[in-house]
DSSP file (Angstrom, degrees, kcal/mol; ACC not computed):
  #  RESIDUE AA STRUCTURE BP1 BP2  ACC     N-H-->O    O-->H-N    N-H-->O    O-->H-N    TCO  KAPPA ALPHA  PHI   PSI    X-CA   Y-CA   Z-CA
    1    1 A M              0   0    0      0, 0.0    50,-3.6     0, 0.0     2,-0.5   0.000 360.0 360.0 360.0 132.2   -5.0  -12.8   -6.2
    2    2 A V  E     +A   50   0A   0     48,-0.2     2,-0.3    46,-0.0    48,-0.2  -0.831 360.0 148.5 -94.9 130.6   -1.5  -11.5   -6.3
    3    3 A R  E     -A   49   0A   0     46,-2.3    46,-3.2    -2,-0.5     2,-0.3  -0.937  49.5 -85.4-153.4 172.7   -1.1   -8.3   -8.4
    4    4 A E  E     -A   48   0A   0     -2,-0.3    44,-0.2    44,-0.2    42,-0.0  -0.668  51.9-107.0 -85.5 142.1    0.8   -5.1   -8.8
    5    5 A A        -     0   0    0     42,-3.4     2,-0.3    -2,-0.3    42,-0.2  -0.301  33.0-154.8 -66.6 151.7   -0.5   -2.1   -6.8
    6    6 A V    >   -     0   0    0      1,-0.0     3,-2.2    -2,-0.0     4,-0.1  -0.774  34.6 -93.1-120.8 170.6   -2.3    0.7   -8.4
    7    7 A K  G >  S+     0   0    0      1,-0.3     3,-1.2    -2,-0.3    33,-0.1   0.825 121.3  58.5 -52.5 -40.1   -2.7    4.3   -7.5
    8    8 A E  G 3  S+     0   0    0      1,-0.3     3,-0.4     2,-0.1     4,-0.3   0.548  89.8  75.5 -72.1  -6.7   -6.1    3.7   -5.7
    9    9 A D  G <>  +     0   0    0     -3,-2.2     4,-2.4     1,-0.2    -1,-0.3   0.448  63.2 101.7 -82.1  -1.0   -4.4    1.2   -3.3
   10   10 A L  H <> S+     0   0    0     -3,-1.2     4,-2.4     1,-0.2    -1,-0.2   0.901  79.0  48.3 -56.4 -49.6   -2.7    3.9   -1.2
   11   11 A Y  H  > S+     0   0    0     -3,-0.4     4,-1.8     1,-0.2    -1,-0.2   0.905 113.3  47.1 -61.5 -43.8   -5.1    3.9    1.7
   12   12 A E  H  > S+     0   0    0     -4,-0.3     4,-1.6     1,-0.2    -1,-0.2   0.873 111.6  51.2 -67.3 -33.1   -5.1    0.1    2.1
   13   13 A L  H  X S+     0   0    0     -4,-2.4     4,-2.7     2,-0.2    -2,-0.2   0.871 107.1  54.1 -66.2 -37.8   -1.3    0.1    1.9
   14   14 A L  H  X S+     0   0    0     -4,-2.4     4,-2.2    -5,-0.2    -2,-0.2   0.876 107.1  50.8 -63.2 -37.6   -1.1    2.7    4.6
   15   15 A N  H  X S+     0   0    0     -4,-1.8     4,-2.0     2,-0.2    -1,-0.2   0.859 110.0  49.6 -68.1 -34.6   -3.3    0.5    6.8
   16   16 A L  H  X S+     0   0    0     -4,-1.6     4,-2.2     2,-0.2    -2,-0.2   0.932 109.7  52.2 -65.5 -46.2   -0.9   -2.5    6.1
   17   17 A Y  H  X>S+     0   0    0     -4,-2.7     4,-2.7     1,-0.2     5,-1.0   0.903 108.8  50.8 -56.3 -44.6    2.0   -0.1    7.0
   18   18 A L  H  <5S+     0   0    0     -4,-2.2    -1,-0.2     1,-0.2    -2,-0.2   0.912 109.8  49.7 -60.9 -43.9    0.2    0.7   10.2
   19   19 A F  H  <5S+     0   0    0     -4,-2.0    -2,-0.2     1,-0.2    -1,-0.2   0.869 120.4  35.8 -60.6 -38.8   -0.2   -3.0   11.0
   20   20 A L  H  <5S+     0   0    0     -4,-2.2    -2,-0.2    -5,-0.1    -1,-0.2   0.817 135.0   0.9 -87.5 -33.9    3.5   -3.8   10.4
   21   21 A H  T  <5S+     0   0    0     -4,-2.7    -3,-0.2    -5,-0.2     2,-0.2   0.754 105.6  43.9-130.2 -42.0    5.3   -0.7   11.6
   22   22 A E      < -     0   0    0     -5,-1.0    -1,-0.1     1,-0.1     3,-0.1  -0.534  53.3-132.7-122.6 173.9    3.6    2.2   13.2
   23   23 A K  S    S+     0   0    0      1,-0.2     2,-0.3    -2,-0.2    -1,-0.1   0.685  93.6  33.8 -97.3 -25.2    1.0    3.5   15.6
   24   24 A D  S    S-     0   0    0      3,-0.0    -1,-0.2    -6,-0.0     3,-0.1  -0.965  80.2-116.1-134.5 149.2   -0.5    6.0   13.2
   25   25 A I        -     0   0    0     -2,-0.3     3,-0.1     1,-0.1   -10,-0.1  -0.639  50.4 -99.7 -76.5 133.9   -1.1    6.3    9.6
   26   26 A P        -     0   0    0      0, 0.0    -1,-0.1     0, 0.0    -8,-0.0  -0.229  49.0 -90.6 -53.8 145.5    0.9    9.2    8.1
   27   27 A E        -     0   0    0      1,-0.1     2,-1.0    -3,-0.1     5,-0.2  -0.308  40.4-111.7 -59.3 136.5   -1.1   12.4    7.7
   28   28 A N        +     0   0    0     -3,-0.1     2,-0.2     4,-0.1    -1,-0.1  -0.621  58.8 154.5 -74.8 105.9   -2.7   12.7    4.2
   29   29 A S     >  -     0   0    0     -2,-1.0     4,-2.3     1,-0.1     5,-0.2  -0.763  60.1-106.2-128.8 169.4   -0.7   15.6    2.7
   30   30 A S  H  > S+     0   0    0     -2,-0.2     4,-2.8     1,-0.2     5,-0.2   0.830 120.2  58.2 -68.5 -28.6    0.2   16.8   -0.7
   31   31 A R  H  > S+     0   0    0      2,-0.2     4,-2.7     1,-0.2    -1,-0.2   0.943 107.9  44.7 -64.2 -45.3    3.8   15.6    0.0
   32   32 A M  H  > S+     0   0    0      1,-0.2     4,-2.5    -5,-0.2    -2,-0.2   0.912 113.8  50.3 -66.7 -39.2    2.6   12.0    0.6
   33   33 A G  H  X S+     0   0    0     -4,-2.3     4,-2.6     2,-0.2    -1,-0.2   0.918 112.2  47.3 -65.2 -41.1    0.3   12.2   -2.4
   34   34 A N  H  X S+     0   0    0     -4,-2.8     4,-2.2     2,-0.2    -2,-0.2   0.907 112.7  49.8 -66.8 -39.1    3.3   13.4   -4.6
   35   35 A T  H  X S+     0   0    0     -4,-2.7     4,-2.3     2,-0.2    -2,-0.2   0.929 111.3  48.1 -63.7 -44.0    5.5   10.7   -3.2
   36   36 A W  H  X S+     0   0    0     -4,-2.5     4,-3.1     1,-0.2     5,-0.3   0.926 111.2  50.7 -59.9 -47.5    3.0    8.0   -3.9
   37   37 A N  H  X S+     0   0    0     -4,-2.6     4,-1.8     1,-0.2    -1,-0.2   0.893 109.5  50.6 -60.1 -38.2    2.4    9.3   -7.4
   38   38 A T  H  X S+     0   0    0     -4,-2.2     4,-0.7    -5,-0.2    -1,-0.2   0.923 114.8  43.8 -64.6 -43.3    6.2    9.3   -8.1
   39   39 A I  H >< S+     0   0    0     -4,-2.3     3,-1.0     1,-0.2     6,-0.3   0.956 115.4  46.4 -64.2 -51.7    6.5    5.7   -6.8
   40   40 A I  H 3< S+     0   0    0     -4,-3.1    -1,-0.2     1,-0.3    -2,-0.2   0.806 115.1  46.5 -66.2 -30.5    3.4    4.3   -8.6
   41   41 A E  H 3< S+     0   0    0     -4,-1.8     2,-0.5    -5,-0.3    -1,-0.3   0.562  89.2 100.9 -91.8  -6.6    4.3    6.0  -11.9
   42   42 A D    X<  -     0   0    0     -3,-1.0     3,-1.4    -4,-0.7    -4,-0.0  -0.686  63.7-151.1 -82.1 121.0    8.0    4.9  -11.8
   43   43 A E  T 3  S+     0   0    0     -2,-0.5    -1,-0.1     1,-0.3    -4,-0.1   0.614  94.6  59.9 -66.2 -11.6    8.6    1.9  -14.1
   44   44 A K  T 3  S+     0   0    0     -5,-0.1     2,-0.4     2,-0.0    -1,-0.3   0.543  93.0  76.6 -93.5 -10.8   11.4    0.7  -11.8
   45   45 A H    <   +     0   0    0     -3,-1.4     2,-0.4    -6,-0.3     0, 0.0  -0.872  56.1 177.8-103.2 133.4    9.2    0.5   -8.7
   46   46 A H        -     0   0    0     -2,-0.4     2,-0.6     2,-0.0    -6,-0.1  -0.959   9.2-169.2-137.2 117.7    6.9   -2.5   -8.3
   47   47 A I        -     0   0    0     -2,-0.4   -42,-3.4   -42,-0.2     2,-0.4  -0.936  12.7-157.1-107.5 119.7    4.7   -3.0   -5.2
   48   48 A I  E     -A    4   0A   0     -2,-0.6     2,-0.3   -44,-0.2   -44,-0.2  -0.832  12.7-173.7-100.6 132.4    3.1   -6.5   -5.2
   49   49 A V  E     -A    3   0A   0    -46,-3.2   -46,-2.3    -2,-0.4     2,-0.6  -0.884  24.8-131.1-126.4 156.7   -0.1   -6.9   -3.1
   50   50 A N  E     -A    2   0A   0      7,-0.3     7,-2.6    -2,-0.3     2,-0.6  -0.938  26.9-163.0-106.6 118.2   -2.3   -9.9   -2.1
   51   51 A E  E     +B   56   0B   0    -50,-3.6     2,-0.5    -2,-0.6     5,-0.2  -0.895  10.5 179.8-108.8 125.9   -5.9   -9.1   -2.8
   52   52 A I  E >  S-B   55   0B   0      3,-3.2     3,-1.6    -2,-0.6    -2,-0.0  -0.985  73.9 -14.3-124.5 124.7   -8.7  -11.2   -1.2
   53   53 A N  T 3  S-     0   0    0     -2,-0.5    -1,-0.1     1,-0.3     3,-0.1   0.888 130.9 -51.4  53.1  41.5  -12.3  -10.4   -1.9
   54   54 A G  T 3  S+     0   0    0      1,-0.2     2,-0.4    -3,-0.1    -1,-0.3   0.545 119.9  99.7  75.4   9.3  -11.3   -7.1   -3.4
   55   55 A K  E <  S-B   52   0B   0     -3,-1.6    -3,-3.2   -43,-0.0     2,-0.5  -0.969  76.8-115.4-127.5 144.5   -9.2   -5.9   -0.4
   56   56 A I  E     +B   51   0B   0     -2,-0.4     2,-0.3    -5,-0.2    -5,-0.2  -0.639  50.5 173.1 -73.1 123.2   -5.5   -5.9    0.1
   57   57 A E        -     0   0    0     -7,-2.6     2,-0.4    -2,-0.5    -7,-0.3  -0.892  31.4-152.2-134.6 162.3   -4.9   -8.3    3.0
   58   58 A I        -     0   0    0     -2,-0.3     2,-0.5    -9,-0.1     3,-0.0  -0.999  23.9-130.9-130.7 132.2   -2.2  -10.0    5.0
   59   59 A R    >   -     0   0    0     -2,-0.4     3,-1.8     1,-0.1     4,-0.2  -0.732   7.3-142.5 -89.1 130.3   -2.8  -13.3    6.6
   60   60 A G  G >  S+     0   0    0     -2,-0.5     3,-1.3     1,-0.3    -1,-0.1   0.809  99.5  59.8 -61.3 -31.3   -1.8  -13.5   10.3
   61   61 A D  G 3  S+     0   0    0      1,-0.3    -1,-0.3     2,-0.2    -2,-0.0   0.467  86.2  77.4 -80.1   0.1   -0.6  -17.0    9.9
   62   62 A D  G <         0   0    0     -3,-1.8    -1,-0.3     1,-0.2    -2,-0.2   0.528 360.0 360.0 -78.7  -8.2    1.9  -16.0    7.3
   63   63 A F    <         0   0    0     -3,-1.3    -1,-0.2    -4,-0.2    -2,-0.2   0.403 360.0 360.0-110.5 360.0    4.2  -14.6   10.0
């Protein structure tokens, strides 16, 4: 199911970020939490995710 991300999706999105870009997930800090809240509450930002069996996933054959 394709849907818009919600506040509770942060950890799964960080894992996707790790898969795509980095070696480590950024440290869970108040700054990260505040940034995430700002993004998720902003009506001009829309993060679209692909949810499969209740988890945000990316298919390897999509790349």
